[in-house]
C-alpha positions as CSV (number, residue, x, y, z in Angstrom):
1,M,-41.6,63.5,71.8
2,N,-40.9,62.6,67.5
3,E,-41.7,59.4,67.1
4,T,-38.9,58.3,65.8
5,L,-36.7,59.1,68.7
6,K,-40.1,57.0,70.7
7,K,-38.9,53.6,68.9
8,I,-35.1,53.6,68.9
9,D,-34.0,52.6,72.4
10,V,-30.2,53.9,72.8
11,K,-29.9,51.5,75.5
12,K,-29.0,49.4,72.9
13,P,-26.2,49.2,70.0
14,L,-27.5,51.1,67.0
15,S,-27.2,50.4,63.6
16,K,-26.1,53.1,61.2
17,E,-29.6,53.3,60.2
18,N,-31.1,54.0,63.7
19,F,-28.5,56.3,64.5
20,R,-28.5,58.4,61.4
21,S,-32.4,58.8,62.1
22,L,-31.9,60.2,65.9
23,F,-30.4,63.3,63.9
24,T,-32.3,63.2,60.6
25,S,-35.5,63.0,62.4
26,Q,-35.1,65.8,64.4
27,L,-32.9,68.4,62.1
28,F,-32.9,69.6,58.8
29,L,-29.7,68.8,57.4
30,T,-27.7,69.0,54.4
31,D,-26.8,66.0,51.9
32,E,-22.9,66.7,53.0
33,E,-24.1,66.8,57.0
34,V,-25.9,63.3,56.4
35,D,-22.7,62.4,54.7
36,K,-20.4,63.5,57.9
37,I,-23.0,61.6,60.1
38,N,-22.5,58.6,58.0
39,N,-18.6,58.4,57.7
40,V,-17.2,60.5,60.8
41,Y,-20.1,60.3,63.2
42,F,-21.2,56.5,62.9
43,P,-17.8,55.4,63.4
44,T,-17.0,57.4,66.4
45,Y,-19.7,56.0,68.3
46,S,-19.2,52.3,66.9
47,T,-15.4,52.7,68.2
48,F,-16.7,53.7,71.7
49,Y,-18.5,50.9,71.9
50,A,-16.0,48.5,70.7
51,N,-14.0,49.6,73.1
52,G,-16.6,48.7,76.0
53,V,-18.0,52.1,75.9
54,K,-22.1,50.9,77.4
55,P,-24.2,51.9,73.7
56,E,-26.3,55.3,75.8
57,Q,-22.9,56.6,76.7
58,A,-21.7,56.4,73.1
59,W,-24.6,57.6,72.0
60,L,-24.7,60.7,74.3
61,A,-20.6,61.2,74.1
62,T,-21.1,61.4,69.8
63,R,-24.0,63.3,70.3
64,N,-22.5,66.0,72.1
65,L,-19.4,66.0,69.8
66,F,-21.8,66.4,66.8
67,I,-23.1,69.3,68.6
68,S,-20.5,70.9,69.6
69,Q,-18.4,70.7,66.1
70,E,-21.6,71.3,63.8
71,T,-22.2,74.7,65.2
72,Q,-23.5,75.9,61.7
73,I,-26.5,74.1,62.5
74,G,-27.1,75.4,66.0
75,E,-26.9,78.7,63.8
76,R,-29.4,77.5,61.0
77,I,-31.9,76.6,63.9
78,K,-31.7,80.0,66.1
79,N,-32.2,81.9,63.2
80,G,-35.1,80.0,61.8
81,S,-33.7,78.4,58.7
82,S,-33.6,74.9,60.0
């Protein structure tokens, strides 16, 4: 398992930096994709958490949203150009 992932506890509220690290430590992302993590997905996570969703569940929901919306990343991985 990635060392970054071992250090970040998704059962506790995530900082923007840790949230971003959960993605960038595993995936090669373009600057535009990192910007989306910062400006779309982290605010989504924060909204879930602010509205009473447990941190781990907020992380899982946001991660699943990311996976479903950012299909080009999956295609790059599948094609060996991650």
